[in-house]
N, C-alpha and C positions, 0 to 999 in steps of 0.2 A: 462359472463365468460364461457370459454370452460369447458366441463364436464370432470374434471380430477379425480373424485372420491376422493376429499379431505375430510379428517377426522380431526377434531380438537382433538388433543391428549394431549393438555395442554394449559395454558394461552398463546395465541398468537403463538401456535405451531401447525402446520398443517402437515398432512402426506398423501402421496399417496401410497397405499399398493403395495407390490411387485406383487400382483395378477392383477394389472391394465393392464399390458402388458406382454405377454409371455416371452419376452427377459429380463425382469427386474430380477436382482439377489438379490436386496435388496430394501427396501422402499425408497422413496424420501421424505425428511422432509424440511419444510420451516418455518422460524421464521418471523411472520408478523402479524400486526393487520388487521382488515377487509379492511380498506382503502388501505393499502400497498399491500394486497393480490389482490385486484382489479387491482391495477397498474401493478403488476407482471404478471397478466393474459392478459395484453394488447399487449405483444410482444411474442416472442418465448422462453422466458427464462425458463418457467416451462417445456416446451417440451425438452429444452436442459438439464434441471436438470434430467428429467426422462431418457434421453439418457445416462447420466453418470452412472446410476445404472447398465448398461450393461457391464461395464468395468471388465475384468478378475481380480480377486483378491480383489475386493472391499469388505469392511467389514462394518457391522452395517447398515449404510444408507448413501445415498448421501444427503448433507446438502446445504441449501441456507440461506443466511442472509437477513434481511429486505430491504437492499439496492440492491437486485438482479435486474439485467437487462440483456438484450441479449448481448452475447459476441461471441467469436470465439470458436466453439465447446462446451466448458463449458460456463454456464452463469457467468457473473461477479457477485461476491458474492457467488460463489460456493465452496464447500469443499468436497473433496473425499479422502479417505484413502484406500490404497491397501496394502495387507500384503506381506512382503518379504518372500522368494526370488523371486517368480514368479509373484507377483503383478506388474501391469504395471505402466509406467510413460507416461504422455501425455503432449506434449508442449502446447496444448490448455488449459490444466488445470493450467498452469502457466501464460500464456498470452505473448503478444509481448513485453511488457515493464517489463522485468524480474527484480525483486526486486525494482519495484516502491515502494516507501515507504515515511514515514514522520519522520522528526526529529524536536524535540522541544528544543529550547534554552531559558533560563530564565535570565533576568537581575535583578538588584536590584532596578530598577527605577519604579516609578508610571507613569500612563498616563499623569497626570497633569504636571509632571516634563519634560516629553519629548515633549509635545504638541508644544511648541514654535519652536522646531527644526525638526518637523516631515516632513515638505516639503523638507527640505535640506537632511534629512536622506533617504527619499524615492528616491530622485534623485541619491544619492550616491550609494544606493543598486542597482538601475537599471543600473548605469554606471559600477559598479564593478563586477556584476554577469551577464555574457552574457546570453541572452534569445532569444527564437525564433527557428523556424525550421532550422536545420543545423548550429545553433550557434557554434562558435569555441572558445575555451579557449586560455589562454596564456601559457599553459604548453606543452612543446614539449619533447617527450620521445623517446629514442632509443628502438629497439625491445626488448632487454633484460630487460630494465626498465619497459616497458609496460607489459611484461610477469609477472613481479613482482607485478604490480597492480592487474592483473587478478588472481594471486595466493594468495595474502595476504590482499587485500582490505584495511581496515582502518589501518592495521599495516604499510602499505606503507606510508600512510599519516603521521603517527607518526614519521617514520624514516626521512621524508622529512621536518618536521617542520610544517605541516599543522594541526596536531592534538595534543591534550593533552592526557595523559594516561587515564584520567577519561572519555574522549570522547569515547575511545575504550571500556572501561569497561561498559559504559552505552549505548552500541549499541547491538542490537540483535545478538546473536552468537559471541559477541566480534568483530563484523564487518568483520568476515571472515567465509566463508562456506568451510569446508574441502572437499577434493575430486576434487578440481578444477584442470584442465589440459589444458593449452593453446593450446596443440596440436590439440584439436578438435574445436577450434575457427577459422573459415575460414578467409582467407585473406581479403575478402570483409567486414566481420564483424569488423576485426581489423582496416581496413582503415576508416570505418564509425565512429569508436569510438576513434581513436587515438588522435584527437585534441579536444575531447569533455569533458574531465575531468574538472570539475568546471564550468559546464554550466547548465542552467535551462531547456532548451527545450521549448516546446509549449504545446498546448492542455490544460489539466486541471492542469498542473504543475504551481507552484507558490512559491514565498517567501512572507510571510505575517507577518507584525508586528501586534500583537494582544495585547489586554488587558485582564486580568483575570476578567471576568464580574460577575462570580458567583462561589461560593465555596459550594459544596454539602457535602463534608466530610473533616472537618478541620484537623483531625489527619493525614489522608492520604495525603492531599494537603501539609501539612507541611513537611511530609517525602519526598515529591517530590520537595520541595523548592518553592512552589507556594503560593502566597498570593493575597488578593483582590486588584484590580486595578493595578496589576503588569504588566509591559511591557515584553512580550515574543515574540519569533519569531518562525514561523514554516517554514520548507523547505519541499516541496512535489515534488519529482522528482525521476527518476530511472536510467536505464542503457543506455538511449539515443539510438543512431543508432546501437550501438554494440548489445544490447540486442534484438532489433527488428530483426536484421539480423540473430542472433543465432536462434531465433524462426522460422524465415522464412526458414532457411537452413534445420532445422530438421523436420518441417512440410512436406517439399518436400521429404526429405529422407524417412520419415515414410509413406508417400503415397505409395512409392515403396515397402516398407516393408510389408504393409498390403495386397498389391496386390500379392506379391510373396508368401505369406503364406495363400492366399485365405481367409482372415479374412473379414467377413461381418460386416459392421458398420451401425447403424441407421442414421449416419450423417458422411459424408466423412471428416468433420473437426475434428472428434473425434479420429484421428489417435493416435497410441500408440505403445510401444514396452515393453516387459517384462524388469523390471529393471535389472535383472541379465543377460540379453542378451548383446552382444557387442554393439548393437544399443542403448539399454537403458543406458548403462554405458557411451557411448560417449555423449549422450545428457546431462546426469547429470553432467558430467565433464565440458561441455561447459556452461551449465546453471549456475553452481557454479562460473565460471569465470565472467559471466555477472553480477551475484549478487555481487561479490567482486568489480567489476568495479563501480557498483551503490553505494556501501558503500563508496568507495574512492571519487566518484563524490560528494556525499552529504558532505563528510568531507572537501573537498576543498572549497565548497560553504560556509560551516561553517566558515572557515578561512577568506574568503572574506567578509562575513557579519560582523564578529568581527572587521575586518579592517575598514569597513564602519562606524560602531558605534564609533570606536576610532577617525576616521578622523573628524567626525561631532561633537562629544560630549566631546572629551578631552579638558580640560581647561574650560569647561562650566558646566559639571556635573561630579559627581563621581558615583560609583556603576553601570557604564554602561557595565561592563564586562559580557559576555554571557556564562553561564554555561550550559552544556548539561544536559537535563532532561532524554531523551531517544531517540532512533532511532528504528523504527519498519518497517518491510517489509510487503507488502500485495499482492505480486505476486511471489509465490515461491513454490517449492516442497521440503519438508524437510524430512529427515530420523529421526524418533522419536519413542520412546517407549510409548505405551499407553495400558491401560487395556481394553480388549475386552472380555466380558462375563467371567470375573474373571481371565483371563490369560493375562500376559504381552506379547505384540507382538511388533516386529519391523515393523513400517509402513512407507510408503511413503505418506506423507500428502500433498495433493495439496491444496493450498489456493490461489484462484484467485479472487482478489478483496475481500479478507478476511484477518483479522489480527490475528496473534498468540496472545493468551490471557491466558498465563499460570497462574495458581492459586498460592496462597501462599505455600511455601515449595517445589516447583518444582525444581529439580536439574537443574543447569545451569543458574539460575537467579542471577544477581548481589547480593552480600550480603546485600546491602542496601534495596533491595526489597523482600527479602526472606519472610518476615512476612506479607507483604501487597499484593503481587502478581505483575505480570508484568505490567508496564505502557502500555496503549493502546491509540494511538493517532488517533482521528477520525475527519478529516477535513470536514467541510461543504462547501457550496458555499461562494464566496467572499463577498456576501451581507448578510449572515446570521450569522454564527458562527461555532465553532468547539468544540470538547469535549475531555477531558482527562478522561480515564476510567482505571480500573484495571481488570486484569484477576481474575477468581474466581475458587473455588473448583468445582462448577457446570459446568463451561466451560470445565474442565478436564473430567468430567463425561459424558457430553452430546455432545460436539462438537469437540472432539480431541484438546481441549485447543484453541478454535478459537472464534472470534466474527466478527462483521461487519467492514467495512473499510472506510465508508463515507456516503454521502447522497444517492448516486445512481442516475444515469441519468433518467430524465423523458422525455426529448425531445432529439431527435437526434441533432447532431451539425448542420446539414443542416436546420432542422426545426427552431432551435434557431436563426440562422442567418436570416431566412426569417421573423421571428416575431419581432426581437429586433435589434435596431441600436446601435453599439458600442459607438458612441459619446454621445447618449442620456443616455445610461447606465452609462457611466463614470460621466456625470453630475449628474445623480440621486444618485450615490454612494457618490459623493463629498458632496451633500446636506445633506447626512446622516452622514457626518464626516469620510468617508472612502476615502483616497487618492488612486489613481490608476496610475501606470506607465505601459504602454503596448506598444509593437512595432506595434501591429495590432489591429485596431478597429473591424475588422471582427472576429478575433480570440477571442477578448474580449466578443463579443456578444454570441459566442458559450458557454461561461462559465457563462452566466447570472444566477442569483438565480432562475429564473423561469424554467430553464432547468433541475433543480434538485428536487428530492423529499424533503420532510420536514425532515431535520436532527434531529429535536427534536423528531419526531415520531419514526424514525429509532432507535435512542439511547434509547428511552423509552421502545421499544420492547425488546432489548437485556438486558436492566436493569431489567425489570419486569420478564423476563425469567430466570434471575440469571446468565447469561453467561458473564456478565461484571458489574462492579460497577461504578457509576458516581462519579467523584472526582471534576471536575471543568468544567466550560463553558468558552470558549474564544470568544472574539468579535473583528473583524478586525478593524484596524485603518489605515493601509496602505498596499496595495497589489502590488506586482511586478509580472506581467504576461509576458509570451512569446509573 
């Protein structure tokens, strides 16, 4: 392990002091057990975490979750909060897939009830939900209507009949980030996203039919509408080509900005602009548009998944209707109030590969969750399982109301494809009772369970640190991949 001057400051909490490097403004803090700490040291993610401590306006410390791995500029699993008005915003602190997130839907069925129809259901989901690189949906929008998607997110889905009122209520921020302005979304970004609403994409994105395999907290699981052996569905996707282009556009623009202002960076990928500058405001407005696009995308996919369940199960079973549990983002910069050294400050909280985890009583949570905290959805790999957590008081105190977002990659996509054959993986998963529908066996190999860290260890770290509470574990029974 490289000599990073790591100090253990709590159970599974490590810190690199601000004295480690002259340009550090605050310490760097990492949540990990010893095994995950070793894995984090195998790439450049800790170096990237240290680099983020140099950002102007940063408060408290730069944070990383146990699923940390190397990203663009910021590590994936990184959290940085900068104080307004002059605190900076960085596209690398959000990532290329703006508002990549997870939505959980719950049926009233058990796994035994659905098992005879699972093959047919998996095929219907694959047919109804376009997936893969460049996949196009069946929704065609004029410019004015597309602007409405970018401005209103899930509300657009409600107006068009793709959403229910409770879907919007149980989506982070009500499915709409304020401050969006389509003026700052380039023509190229609009072209890339125009026909992609209601599509899954590729990479680590998926639709997954799961069973509730384990309940850790019966009272909280009941409040979320979850029960043992229940059939639920996860959607994991984001803003598709539009979000990627928004990030690319502003990374290029910010490269010019830092050169013009003679700003020295420890890493050229760490470009930024003050949030109150014209450049900072332009990116925030475009990022909010991409985030709203992602909310609308997951909403249309929800509509198509409900249609698939109805097509296959109507007349055969009852209780197949899917109710939304929650929808959370894990690639976003949000303007939030947090207490820092006894003072309430307005902060720009970057969560890149990290999930908002607001604790009980936090303003803005749906009334149904005020007493228990915000639901947190943590997908694992398709061969392991996923977790439903809740935000806590400690997450508000320690991590700006944040926790992990998944298992975290262990192998690069290239290494995974060299080591694993997609056809063999699909056969292996079927033998374990997990059906897979995928357009590409090579892409399937990239997402093999071996390519990811142990989701159980990751979740145990955040639970033991008190920055999330375990509610339920989900186990896959059918997976739809791009």
